[in-house]
N, C-alpha and C positions, 0 to 999 in steps of 0.2 A: 405445432406451434408451442404448445405447453412445454415441451422438452428443450427447445431452443431457449425460451426463457428461462427455464430452470438452469440450464447450462451456463447462461449468462449470468444469472443471479449468483450461481455456484462459483464461477470465477471471480466475480465481485466480492463475495464472502471470503474466498482464499486470499485474495490481494489485501483486504482489509485486515484479515487475521494476521498475515504475514507482517504488514506494516505495524500493527499494534504489538507483535512480538518484539520487533525491532526497538520500538519506543520503550517498552518494558525492560528490555536488556540495557538500553541507554540509561534508563532511571536507576536500574541496579548498579550499574556501573559507576554512576554519579554517587549513589549510597555508600558504595564500597570505598570510594576514595574520599569520603568525607573528612577523615581524620588526617589527611595529607595536609601538610603545612607549606607554607611559601607563597610569595606573591604570584609566581608563575603558575603554580597549581591552582590558585584561586582564580586567576584571570581566565585560565582554560576552563575551569568548571563554570564560571559565568557564562563564557561563551557556549559551552555545551547546553547549559540550562535554556539560554535563549533560543538556541537552534532547535532544541527539544520542543519548546513551547510552540515556535512557528511551525514546526512539523506536524504537531498536534492539531493546531488550527487549519492548516493546509489539508490535512487528512479528512477532517470533518467537512471542510468546504468541498474538497474533490469528490467525496462519497456522495454529498447532496446533490452536487452538479451532475455527476454520473448517474444516479438514479433519475433525475429529472430528464436527463437526455434519452436514457433508454426507454422511459415511459412515453415521451414526446415522440420518438422514432423507433419503434420496436423492430420494424423491418430492416432498418440500417443496421441495428444491433445484431440481428440474426445474421445478415450478410457479412458483417465484420467477423462474427465469431465463426461463421462457416469458412470464410477466407483464411483466418488464422489457423483453424483445424486442418484445412487443406495443405497449407504451406508446412505446418509441423509434421503432418502425415507424410508428406513427400521428403522431407528432410531426414525423418526418423526411419523412413523404409530404405534409404540408401545405405549401402554397405562398402 
């Protein structure tokens, strides 16, 4: 049971790491285009900043909700992880 919980936690950490990397890349892109002028560029930057802020908030709430659900239903999380692993194993073993 410990390995299944560790596997689920590892997947959660990997997903959160990937999403944080995307957010960091978007922030870097916004900083790199900060010197660009023009109303269209400013409009796009404003929309991107709003979307980035919404993504950050969504990421925090989704992470907290996922953690709560896994703790409330550990066997369901193990079953889902096993099912996903089985499907991926079948798909990857085909040639």
